[in-house]
N, C-alpha and C positions, 0 to 999 in steps of 0.2 A: 505493499499499500504506500509507502513512504515514498518509493522510488517513483510511482506514477504521480503523486502529489509534487514532487520535484519537478517532474517534467514540466507539470502544469504552471508551475511557480517561477521557474528559471526565466523564460521568456521575458517577465515583468519584474525581476530583481526583486521578489517576494519570499525568498527562500527562508529568510528568516524567520519565517511563521513556524517552521519545523524546529527552532534552536533546541527547544526542552521536549522533543518528542521521545527519546529514552527514559525520560522522567515519569510518563503519563502511564496510567493505566490502559487497558485495553479498551474499557468504555470510553475512557476520554479521548483516547486517538481516535474512535470512531467517531465521536461527538466534533471533534477538529477537523477532521477530514469532512463531513458534512457540511460544516461551515464553510470551507475552504470550496468545495465544489459547486456551491451555490453562487460564489462571487462571479461577475463578469470584469475580468481584470483589465480586459482591452476599454470596457467602458469605463471602468474608475480611471485608467490613465488617460481618457479623453476627457472626462469630468476634470480632473486636477488642472488641467490645462486651461480651464475657465476661470479659476483663482487668480489670475491676474488681469482678468478682462476687466474695464471699466466702462461704466454706463453715465455718460453726460446727463446727469440727471436734472441740472438747471435749465438745459436745452429742450429736454423732453417736457419738464414742467411749463415751460414759456408757451409751449403749443397746446398746453392742457387746455380743455374748456369743460363746462360745468355738463354732468351726464344728462342724458333725457330722464326726467326725474317727475314723481309725484310729489308734492311736498305738502306737508301738514299746513303751511300757514300762506300759501301761496294759490290765488284762484285761478279760473281760466284753463283749468286743464280740459283736455278735449274728453275726458273721461271722468263721470261722476264718481264720488266715492259709493253712492247707492248702486249705480249700475255695477261696479266692480265687484261688490258686496253678492250681489243677484248672481253673477257669472260666476263667483267662487264657491257658492251656495249650491249651484249646480254641479260644477265638476266635482264636489266632495260628495254631494249624495248619490252621483254615479258611481262612486268607489274607484274615482281613475286617479286617487293620488297615494302615493307612499312617502316613508321618511328614510333618511339617513341621518343616524346620530353618529357623530365622529366622537370615541369615549375613550380614546388610547392610553391618556395621559395618566400620571398618578399624582397625590396630591403633595408632593414634595414641599412645595411653595406653604402650603396650608399646615405643614407639618403633621400630615396624614399618612402614613405607610402604606396605603390602598389604593385604589383606584379612584380617581377623584370622582367620579359619579356616584360611589357610596358617601361622599363626603356629606356629615347633617347640616343643612342649611336653614331648615323650618325654623321660624323664629319662636314659635310655639310648640310643635308637633315635633322638631328635630327631623323633619323629613329630608331624606337625601336628595340630592339633585336626579339621581334616577327616577325616584319615586315621585316627584313633582313634575317631570318630563313624561312619563310613562303614563301617569294619571292624566296629561294633557289629553295625550292621543287617544287614551281610552274614552274620555267625556267628549272628543271630537265624534268618534265612533259611535258613540252612543245618540249623540244629538241628530247624526244624518244616518243612521241605522244601517252602517257599514262597518267593515273592517277595515283597521288602519294599521296595514303592514308596515314594520319598521326591520330598517338592515341597521346593525348595531356595529361599528369598527372597534375593534379592541386591538391592542398591541400584544407582542408575546410577553413583556411583563406585566400586564394586567389580565390577559385573555383567561385563564384558568380561574381566577379570584372572582372575576365580573360574570363569568356564567354561574358559577357558583352559588355568589350572591343573589343574582337573579332569579334563578331556581328556586333558591330557600324561600323568597319572598314571593314565587309564585307568579313571577315577573307582574307582580302589582295589577293584576288582573287582566292582562294583553295575553290573548291566545298563542299558545306554543306554536301554533301553524302561523301567525301572524309575525313572529321573532324570528330572523335569520343573523345568526353570529359570523361577523367575518374577521379575519387577522391581517393588520397591514403588515408590510414588508420591512426588513431593515438594510441599512446600508453601513458599510464598515468606515471608521472615522481612518483618516490618513495623515501622517508626519507631515505638515505643512513643510519643512525644510528639505526632508529627504523623498517624501513620495511613498513610504513604505507604509503598509497597513500596521496598526498598532494592536497589540494582544493586550487584552483586559486581565488575563492573567495567563498562566502558562500553556493553558490547554483551550484557551477561548477567544475569540476575536473581539475587539471593542465595537461593538454594533450600537445603532441607535433608530429609531422609527424614521421611515422616509417621508415623515411630514403628511399633514391632511390632504395634500395634492396626491399622495399615495392611494387614497382612497378608491380612484376609480379602477387601477389595476388590481387591487386587491379585491372589488366588489365584482368585475369579471373572473377572477381566477376563482372566486368562489362560487360561481353560478349565480350570485345574486343578480345580475343584471337580466340574464334570462329569466329568473324565476319573477321578475317583474313584469316581463314580456307574457310570459304565460298567464299572471293574473288579470292582465289588460291593465295595468298602471300605464298610464300616460305622463305623468308629473311627478316629480320627486321634488320633496322639501328635504333641505340639507340644513343641519342644526350640529353646535358644539353643544359639550355637555355643560358649560359653565355659566350658562345664563337662565336663572330660574323665573324670570319673567316673561322670557320669549313667549310670544302667542304662536304656538306651533300650528303652521299652516292656516295663517289666518286666512279666511274667505276673502276678505279685501285685497291683501296681497295676490292670491292667486288670481283673483278678477283681473287684477291691473296686468297682469303679466297675461293672461290667455288673451284679454282684449287687445293688447298692445302686439301681439304676435311674437313676444318675446322666447327667444330660445333658454336665455339664463338671466333670471334677474336676482337684484340685490337688495337686501333692506339695507339703509344708512340711518345714520344718526346726523344732526346738522352740529358741526364742529364747535364749540365755545370758544376755544383758542387756537390760535396758528399752531402750537406745538403739542396739541392733543395726541396722545398715543392711541392712535388709530389708522390704520391702512386708508390712504384717500382716493376715491373712487373718483375717476375723470374720464374725459373721452380724448383721446389723442387720433387724429385722421379720422373720425368717424368710428371708431372702436373704442369701447370700454375698456380699462385697465385700472390697477390698483398701484400708487407710488406708497410704498412704506414708509411709514414716519420718518424712519432714521434715515431714509434717501432722500427726503424731501428737502432742498435748502431753504434756508430762512428765507433768504429774498423771495421765494416763490412763495411759501408757506404765509408770509405776512401781506401778501397782496391782495387788496381789497377793490370791492365791484365800487361804482359811483355812489351808491347808496349805504356804503359802508360796511356791507357784508364781505366774508371772505370770498374771495375767488374761488380757492380751493377748500370746499364746505362738507363735502360729503364723505362720512367716516364709516369703515365699511363695520358692519356687526357680525359677519361671518355667519349669515343668514340668506341661504341663497334658496331659489327654485328653478329646477331643471327642467327641461323636455326630456323624457326618455329617448327619443329619437335623435337628440342632440348628445347624449353621453354614447349611444351606440356608434355614430358617427365620429366622434373625437376620439374614441377608445383606442382605435387604431391608429390614430396620427401620434408618431414620436416626437413631434414637435409641440404637442398640444399642451403636454404638462413637462416642463424643461425641469432640471435639476438646478437649484441653486446652492452656492457653496458658502458656509459661513464659518469663521475662524473661531473656535471654542477652545476651553481648557478641558482636557480630556485625561485622566490618570491612564499609566500603562506600566507594562512590565517590560524593562530593559532588557534588550537582546545583544548587545553587545559591549565590550568595555569592560571596566573594573565594577559597573553597576549593574552587571548581568545577573539577571535572575531578580533584581530589586524591583519593588514597585515605586513609580514615580508619580507625586503629587504635583502638578507643574502650577505654578505662580501666574503666568502668563498664558494666553491663548497659544496652544503648539500644535494644533490639528484642524484639518478640515473636515467638517462635516457636511455631508449631500442631502439638501430636502425639495420636496415638491410642494408648491403651493397651489390650493383648490382654485384660488381666484385667477390663476394664469388660464382659465377656461375662459374669462371673459373675452377677451379678443377674437376667440375663435367662434362665438355667437356670430351668427349674421344679424341678430337685432337682439339688444339686451337693454335694459331697464332698470333704473332703481327707485324705491319706495321710501320715503322718510318715515321713522318711528319716532315716538317721544323716547326720550333716552330715561326719564325717572320712570316711567311706566313699562316699556318693554326690553330697553338694554342695560342690565345691572349685573355685569358678569364678576363671577368671585374669581380673582386672579392673583391676587397678592395675599400675602399672611395675615393672621390675626395682628393688628393693631395701626396696620398701613391705613394711609389717609385716604386712599379711594381703591375701591374693587377689591376692598377685604371682607371677610364674613361680617363683621360689626355694621358696615358700611351697606351691605346687601342686604342683611335684616331689617334696617333700619327704615330701607326704603319699599322692602315687602310691608312692612308694619303701616309706615303711612299710607301708601296705596288701598291696602285693604280695608283701614280705618275709615277713608274715604269713600269706598264703596259702600261701608255699613252705615255712614251716616247719609249717604244719598240715597239710602233704601229706608231711613227713617228712624235709625238707631242712634242712641245718645252715648257718646264716647266719653268716658271718664279720662281726663288727661293721663298722658302717658303710658297707659294700659296697651301692653303687646296683643295683637291681634293677628289671625293668620286665616286665609280662606283657601281650602285645598278645591284643587281644580276639580274634583268631582262634585264639589258643592257649586261653583260659579266659575267660569272662565271669563266672564268680564263682569261688569257692574250691572248691566242688564239682568242678568241670570238669577240677581237674588230677589226679583220680583216675586212677591208673594212666601218667598221662603224666610222672611225676617218677622218675628212676631211683632205685632204693633205695641209700642210703648218699650221697645227692647233698651233696657241699660247696660251697657258693658263696664263693669268695674273691677274684674278680675281677667287674667289673660286667659283668650280663647281661642280654639281652634275649629273653625266649622269645616267638619269632614264629610264629604259624603261618599266615602267610599263603603258604607254600609249600605247605600241604596237610598 
């Protein structure tokens, strides 16, 4: 086996991956060999050459225009909100929509050593992110009288625990037939100076998930895209696991997408500040694309319109809607989801010199990682639109650890409490100051759903969780 591996590695100068072969057990050798055989070394060599390529982001930003958008505060759109809602209702009632939930990350930043979707975020119930999002789908299905198929992407690090957790919770009511698990691929980390692949330990490569853009290839490999066609699903809502206030498959959003003839649509928020840490959705040469906040030059970020608003205003929320036909068309195109390179600190086991066999914890970025981004599909769409959503009500992701000033568990819970208190007051309830409340998706997906459910004269004086999971 070793000889065959050396023949594979030698043309690419990667023989060092077998440095500790003689120290490994037979099982460890098999595992390392399997990892090596899965690597496309020619592709890795090609991708490494991208690390030195530079994009003129300022020149690109200067050509950027506002994307075709349905704005919350701007009238005169060609499609009314009521028409969009009606069209979305129709598509959902016909059972034409499925969802993809990207949930491969761990809760490391949150101090949570488990899949991020299992993190308890409910301010009263301690409901996990998974529970809230699953119940949103279940509530939609009940409302429209249809199944709501979910295709859930894990990573090798989270797959087993995610499946075990959701099965133990009986998928929070979602039918087993409506939940399709699939696992994203991994890419090796490459030493930035030498181009050599790094070893995480003596018998294992340093690997990391290939980014949320790896979703499409993984979905195809797993048979998920074919399953969508078998079920007759025509539209696919894409979401990430960190936003408990996301209106999953919002019928208004679905309607705008369909009535516009869009192949890929994106929910956005209006940026409050030029340097907000969100991807910037723009139109360049008639095609939508995203300029990451880290790539947007200050000069372009601060540019304003005559009315004082930001020229580059649309912040990506990572909620998209695809036509299934579009995904089928682009999945075979090698250029549709290119790899991006990022320089990161990657611990590794040294294979040469006096430190051979020692674990190295670099103080500075030492390695190149390769990732795909799902938003790179935007310019591939023949038509694409964006719809603005209200950030405090629909976009409050938990991204940072406890105590952070924004996007932390505390700020997300506070936002949930404020929104749900507002709903209850609008329904006639009297709220005592500072009392935490939470409304489960199965009880109400939006404020109007509370009609007839709140007792007359209700006064909330202690923490309350309005839970509809019992029917």
